[in-house]
Backbone as a printed PyTorch tensor [residue, N CA C, xyz], in Angstrom:
tensor([[[-17.5980, -16.7050,  21.4320],
         [-17.1970, -15.6290,  20.5160],
         [-18.4600, -14.9080,  20.0440]],

        [[-18.5370, -13.6490,  20.3630],
         [-19.7320, -12.8960,  19.9690],
         [-19.6130, -12.4180,  18.5290]],

        [[-20.7410, -12.1040,  17.9610],
         [-20.7730, -11.6110,  16.5820],
         [-20.0220, -10.2810,  16.4770]],

        [[-20.1670,  -9.4610,  17.5060],
         [-19.4990,  -8.1580,  17.4910],
         [-17.9790,  -8.3350,  17.5180]],

        [[-17.5000,  -9.2630,  18.3440],
         [-16.0570,  -9.4930,  18.4350],
         [-15.5200,  -9.9880,  17.0870]],

        [[-16.2660, -10.8820,  16.4700],
         [-15.8750, -11.4110,  15.1600],
         [-15.8000, -10.2830,  14.1380]],

        [[-16.8040,  -9.4190,  14.1620],
         [-16.8410,  -8.2850,  13.2280],
         [-15.6670,  -7.3480,  13.4720]],

        [[-15.4040,  -7.0680,  14.7480],
         [-14.2930,  -6.1770,  15.0860],
         [-12.9560,  -6.7600,  14.6360]],

        [[-12.7930,  -8.0680,  14.8160],
         [-11.5480,  -8.7130,  14.3910],
         [-11.4050,  -8.6630,  12.8740]],

        [[-12.5140,  -8.8680,  12.1760],
         [-12.4890,  -8.8170,  10.7110],
         [-12.1250,  -7.4110,  10.2340]],

        [[-12.6850,  -6.4020,  10.8960],
         [-12.3850,  -5.0130,  10.5280],
         [-10.9240,  -4.6820,  10.8020]],

        [[-10.4100,  -5.1790,  11.9190],
         [ -9.0090,  -4.9390,  12.2650],
         [ -8.0910,  -5.5810,  11.2320]],

        [[ -8.4050,  -6.8120,  10.8480],
         [ -7.6110,  -7.5070,   9.8280],
         [ -7.6610,  -6.7590,   8.5070]],

        [[ -8.8470,  -6.3280,   8.1170],
         [ -9.0170,  -5.6090,   6.8580],
         [ -8.2270,  -4.3050,   6.8970]],

        [[ -8.2570,  -3.6450,   8.0410],
         [ -7.5470,  -2.3830,   8.2080],
         [ -6.0460,  -2.5960,   8.0630]],

        [[ -5.5420,  -3.6810,   8.6680],
         [ -4.1140,  -3.9780,   8.5900],
         [ -3.6940,  -4.3010,   7.1710]],

        [[ -4.4730,  -5.1320,   6.4800],
         [ -4.0920,  -5.4910,   5.1130],
         [ -4.2160,  -4.2790,   4.1960]],

        [[ -5.1800,  -3.4170,   4.4650],
         [ -5.3460,  -2.1920,   3.6890],
         [ -4.1250,  -1.2990,   3.8680]],

        [[ -3.6420,  -1.2330,   5.1070],
         [ -2.4720,  -0.4280,   5.4230],
         [ -1.2390,  -0.9750,   4.7080]],

        [[ -1.0970,  -2.3060,   4.7050],
         [  0.0320,  -2.9450,   4.0270],
         [ -0.0260,  -2.6580,   2.5290]],

        [[ -1.2250,  -2.7640,   1.9690],
         [ -1.4170,  -2.5210,   0.5410],
         [ -1.0950,  -1.0670,   0.1890]],

        [[ -1.5730,  -0.1510,   1.0070],
         [ -1.3240,   1.2730,   0.7770],
         [  0.1710,   1.5650,   0.8090]],

        [[  0.8720,   0.9680,   1.7720],
         [  2.3190,   1.1470,   1.8830],
         [  3.0240,   0.5980,   0.6500]],

        [[  2.6130,  -0.5910,   0.2200],
         [  3.2210,  -1.2220,  -0.9530],
         [  2.9860,  -0.3770,  -2.2040]],

        [[  1.7660,   0.1250,  -2.3540],
         [  1.4490,   0.9580,  -3.5200],
         [  2.2420,   2.2570,  -3.4910]],

        [[  2.4160,   2.8110,  -2.3080],
         [  3.1970,   4.0340,  -2.1650],
         [  4.6440,   3.8110,  -2.5700]],

        [[  5.1990,   2.6730,  -2.1460],
         [  6.5810,   2.3360,  -2.4810],
         [  6.7240,   2.1170,  -3.9860]],

        [[  5.7360,   1.4510,  -4.5670],
         [  5.7540,   1.2020,  -6.0070],
         [  5.6810,   2.5180,  -6.7880]],

        [[  4.8040,   3.4070,  -6.3490],
         [  4.6640,   4.7040,  -7.0090],
         [  5.9770,   5.4760,  -6.9380]],

        [[  6.6480,   5.4020,  -5.8030],
         [  7.9230,   6.0920,  -5.6270],
         [  8.9690,   5.5310,  -6.5870]],

        [[  9.0070,   4.2010,  -6.7050],
         [  9.9700,   3.5690,  -7.6140],
         [  9.6970,   3.9580,  -9.0600]],

        [[  8.4240,   4.0120,  -9.4260],
         [  8.0620,   4.4010, -10.7890],
         [  8.4650,   5.8490, -11.0630]],

        [[  8.2730,   6.6870, -10.0740],
         [  8.6420,   8.0950, -10.2080],
         [ 10.1570,   8.2290, -10.3670]],

        [[ 10.9000,   7.4980,  -9.5390],
         [ 12.3630,   7.5250,  -9.6220],
         [ 12.8320,   7.0380, -10.9890]],

        [[ 12.1820,   5.9900, -11.4820],
         [ 12.5350,   5.4400, -12.7840],
         [ 12.2640,   6.4620, -13.8890]],

        [[ 11.1290,   7.1340, -13.7990],
         [ 10.7700,   8.1470, -14.7940],
         [ 11.8060,   9.2680, -14.8000]],

        [[ 12.2420,   9.6740, -13.6300],
         [ 13.2570,  10.7280, -13.5200],
         [ 14.5660,  10.2410, -14.1390]],

        [[ 14.9530,   9.0120, -13.8210],
         [ 16.1840,   8.4320, -14.3670],
         [ 16.1360,   8.3930, -15.8900]],

        [[ 15.0100,   7.9510, -16.4310],
         [ 14.8650,   7.8720, -17.8860],
         [ 14.8890,   9.2580, -18.5190]],

        [[ 14.2600,  10.2170, -17.8700],
         [ 14.2330,  11.5840, -18.3860],
         [ 15.6470,  12.1600, -18.4240]],

        [[ 16.4300,  11.8670, -17.3960],
         [ 17.8090,  12.3600, -17.3230],
         [ 18.6500,  11.7130, -18.4250]],

        [[ 18.4560,  10.4150, -18.6420],
         [ 19.2220,   9.7130, -19.6800],
         [ 18.8930,  10.2430, -21.0710]],

        [[ 17.6410,  10.6040, -21.3000],
         [ 17.2210,  11.1260, -22.6080],
         [ 17.8180,  12.5030, -22.8670]],

        [[ 17.9260,  13.2890, -21.8210],
         [ 18.3650,  14.6790, -21.9560],
         [ 19.8320,  14.7720, -22.3840]]])
């Protein structure tokens, strides 16, 4: 196992987990936005 291969695998893993995190944060932001809209409608 070369150092370069190890580095590339680590970068690939980091990229994948970053992508998962970004997706999760996006979904969370969407839910918060939907909730804010729901609350605003209920107040009105």
